N, C-alpha and C positions, 0 to 999 in steps of 0.2 A: 772045353770047347770055347773058342774065341768069339767075342761079340763084335769083332772088327769087320766092317764091310769094306773090302778092298776096292770095290767099285765106286764107293761114295766118299771114302776118307783118304787123305794123303798119308802115305806111309813115311815113317822116319826111323832111322836106325836107332838102336838103343844108345850108341855112343853119341850120335847127333842130339838126341833128346837130352842126354845127361849134360852135354856142353851148354845147353840153353838154360839150365837151372841155376839159381843163385849160388848154391853151394854144390857143385857138380859131384854126384856120387861116382864111385869107381865103376868100371865095366863089370866087375864081379858082383857088385851090389845090384846093378840093374838086372843082371842075369838071375840073381837070387830072388829079386822081386817077382820075376816071371816064374821061375821054377818052383820055389818053395812058398813064396808069398810072405806077408808080414801079418801076424795076428788074424789069419784067415782070409785076408784080401790078397789077390794075385793080379799082377800087371798082365793084361791081355797082350798077346803078341801073335804074329803070323810068321811062318817060315817061307822064305822065297829063296830057293836054291839052298845054299849053305848058311844063309844069314837070317837073323831074326829082326823083325820090324814091329813097331807099335804105332800108335797115333797119339796126337795130343789129346784127343777125346778119351782114349783108353787110359792115358795117364791121369787125366782129370777124374775119371771114374775111380781109379785106384786111390788117389788122394782123398776123394770124397768118402770112400769106404773106410779109410783110416780115420777120418774125422768123425764118422758116425760111431765108430767103436770107442772113440774117446780115449785112445791109448797113444802114448808117444812111442816112436820107434826106438829100437836099440841104437846105441852109438855105432856109426858106420853102416847102418841099414838104410 
């Protein structure tokens, strides 16, 4: 279940979010972060039509969860 509030947060496509990061992950990696997660943390997304979107807040929560676990991601993740 997503914790994204589509009425209060600005949606951003996974590709657009990736392009704003210092070392942009691939589209496959972004999808994997949503579908499978990394070390128990998953990137929240919502589906609108045939596309997936997230928010900068959801990405921040995902990164924060990674930091709390104190684990480094696998290369390419």
